[in-house]
Structure formats: C-alpha cells, structure tokens
C-alpha positions, 0 to 999 in steps of 0.5 A, spaced: 499 499 499 502 507 498 501 512 504 500 520 502 501 525 507 500 532 504 503 540 507 505 546 505 498 550 505 496 556 509 493 562 508 496 567 503 494 574 499 492 574 492 499 574 488 501 570 493 504 564 492 504 557 496 508 550 495 504 544 497 509 538 498 505 531 498 509 525 500 509 518 498 511 513 502 510 504 502 509 501 495 511 507 491 514 503 486 506 502 485 506 508 482 504 510 475 501 517 476 500 522 482 495 528 482 493 534 485 485 535 486 482 541 491 474 541 493 472 548 495 466 548 500 460 546 497 463 544 490 465 538 487 472 535 488 476 538 481 483 536 479 487 541 478 495 537 475 498 531 475 505 527 473 506 521 470 512 517 476 516 514 470 517 520 465 515 526 468 509 528 464 504 533 466 497 536 465 493 541 468 486 544 469 485 549 465 483 554 471 491 553 473 495 553 467 500 558 466 500 559 474 501 552 477 507 547 476 507 540 478 514 536 479 517 529 483 523 529 487 524 522 488 517 520 492 515 527 493 510 531 489 509 539 489 504 543 486 508 550 486 502 555 486 504 563 483 499 568 482 494 565 487 487 568 486 481 567 492 477 562 487 483 558 488 481 558 496 480 550 497 482 543 501 488 541 496 489 532 496 494 528 493 492 522 489 494 516 486 489 510 484 484 511 489 489 512 494 487 520 498 492 524 503 489 527 508 488 534 505 492 541 506 487 546 506 490 552 501 486 560 503 487 566 499 485 572 502 482 578 497 
C-alpha cells in the first residue's frame, strides 16, 4: 500500500505563492501517476494537476495553467502555486489511484 501526506498549505494574499508537498511512502514503486485535486466549500472535488511517475509528463486544469507547476523529487511531489487568486481557496489533496492524502488547506485572501 501507498501512504500520502500533504503539507505546505496556509493563508496567503492574492497574488502570492505557496508550495505544497506530498510525501509518498510504502510501495511507491507501484505509483504510475500522482495528482493534485482540490475541493472548495460547497463544491465538488476537482482535478488540478498530475505528473507521470516515470518520465515526468504533466497536465493541468485550464484554471491553473501558467500559474501552477507540478514536479517530483524522488518520492515527494510538489505543487508550486503562483499568482494565487481567492478562487484557489480550497482543501488540496494528493492522489494516486484510489489513495488520498488527508488534505491541506489553502486560503487566499483578496
């Protein structure tokens, strides 16, 4: 089994930056793709970004393209978030297959 632990959330003003981390442990050799999702209050969970474990191919939601960057260093996946907007406020989760982390809160004030 794989375990995922997110960190790095917080409160930031609009236009600011944050970097989220997702540390994977356990059977990490079984990971094919790692993704970030987010869920705002009263809304459904939505896809943000993903990275192929081998090769590093990435893809992004249109709403974050050009502002967010997903990357991987060994067994940790990062989400660098720049030019943050109030609508980016959400709980951010990392995911692989049917495994989810506990989530980390990101709040962007206007």
